[in-house]
C-alpha positions in Angstrom: 0.1 -0.1 0.0 1.2 3.6 -0.9 2.3 5.8 1.9 0.4 9.1 2.2 1.7 12.2 3.7 -0.3 15.2 5.0 1.1 18.6 5.5 -0.8 20.9 7.8 0.7 24.6 7.5 0.5 28.3 8.1 3.0 31.0 7.8 4.7 30.0 11.2 4.5 26.3 11.3 4.2 23.2 9.2 3.5 19.7 10.3 3.9 16.7 8.2 2.3 13.5 8.9 2.1 10.0 7.3 0.1 7.0 7.3 0.4 3.8 5.7 -3.5 2.7 5.7 -6.3 4.5 3.9 -8.4 4.9 7.3 -5.2 4.7 9.3 -4.2 7.1 12.1 -1.8 10.1 11.4 1.8 10.0 12.6 3.5 13.2 13.1 7.0 13.1 11.5 8.1 16.7 11.1 7.3 19.9 12.8 8.9 22.9 11.2 8.7 26.3 13.0 9.1 29.8 11.4 9.0 32.1 14.3 9.8 35.1 12.1 6.2 35.0 10.8 5.1 35.9 14.2 7.1 39.2 14.4 5.7 42.6 13.6 6.8 43.9 10.1 8.9 46.6 11.9 10.7 44.0 13.9 11.7 42.1 10.8 13.3 45.2 9.0 14.3 47.9 11.2 15.8 50.2 8.6 13.8 53.0 7.4 13.3 53.6 3.8 16.0 55.5 1.9 15.7 58.9 0.4 16.2 59.7 -3.1 18.8 62.5 -3.8 17.1 64.2 -6.8 18.5 67.6 -6.1 15.2 69.2 -4.9 15.4 69.3 -1.0 11.9 70.8 -0.5 10.2 67.7 -2.3 12.1 64.9 -0.6 10.1 61.5 -0.4 11.1 58.1 1.0 11.8 55.3 -1.2 9.7 52.0 -0.3 10.7 48.4 -1.4 7.1 47.7 -2.4 6.8 44.4 -0.7 5.4 43.4 2.7 8.1 41.9 5.0 5.7 39.5 6.5 4.7 38.3 3.2 8.4 38.0 2.1 8.9 35.8 5.2 5.7 33.5 4.3 7.1 32.9 0.8 10.5 32.0 2.2 8.8 29.6 4.7 6.5 28.0 2.0 9.8 27.4 -0.1 11.4 25.7 3.0 8.2 23.4 3.6 8.3 22.4 -0.2 12.0 21.6 0.0 11.2 19.3 2.8 8.3 17.7 0.8 10.4 17.4 -2.2 13.3 15.7 -0.4 10.7 13.0 0.8 9.4 12.5 -2.6 13.0 12.2 -4.0 13.6 9.4 -1.3 10.3 7.7 -2.3 8.7 8.2 1.2 5.3 8.9 -0.3 3.0 8.5 -3.2 0.2 10.9 -2.4 0.2 14.2 -0.6 -2.7 16.2 1.0 -2.3 20.0 1.8 -4.2 21.4 4.6 -3.3 25.3 4.8 -4.5 28.6 5.7 -5.7 30.0 2.4 -3.0 32.6 1.7 -0.3 30.3 2.6 -1.8 27.6 0.4 -1.3 30.0 -2.5 2.3 30.3 -1.5 2.8 26.6 -1.2 1.4 26.1 -4.8 3.9 28.6 -6.0 6.8 26.9 -4.4 6.0 23.4 -5.4 7.7 21.9 -8.4 5.9 19.9 -11.0 6.8 16.5 -9.3 5.5 17.6 -6.2 2.4 19.1 -7.7 1.7 15.9 -9.3 1.6 14.0 -6.1 -1.1 16.3 -4.5 -4.5 14.6 -4.4 -6.4 17.2 -2.2 -5.9 20.7 -0.9 -8.1 21.8 2.2 -7.9 25.6 2.8 -8.2 25.5 6.5 -5.7 26.7 9.1 -5.2 23.6 11.2 -1.6 23.7 11.8 -1.8 24.3 15.6 -4.9 21.7 16.0 -4.6 18.3 17.3 -3.9 15.3 15.1 -7.5 14.1 15.4 -8.8 17.4 14.4 -6.6 17.6 11.3 -7.6 13.8 10.5 -11.3 14.8 10.9 -11.0 17.3 7.9 -9.6 14.7 5.5 -11.5 12.3 3.5 -12.5 9.0 5.4 -10.2 7.1 2.9 -6.8 8.5 2.2 
């Protein structure tokens, strides 16, 4: 029987579970933490925006980077989660993958997945259950995995 992996993730935590049986219990294998996602944006990047020197001292304005630091951290963590999943796939550790994730983070995971990993995803559940109990996570999955 093919082994199934389940990842339950949000921007600050990702838990990877496995099961060998279609109705079997989940065994937690990996718990990845990303504490930077819990920081305030100003704590992530303390430098203030630079100022352009356009020769007009009266009309000075700040230069913004245009991207949200918390969003950048979320994207980085999604890449880290997908690297961990891809490593398991390359080792042949699973055949099917269920993704349970907060909706925004689910989009980041989709973007970070390579085609091989995307091909193993059998279902996506857009719920933030990363901090919930194993039984709660299992209750949101199909009866037969």
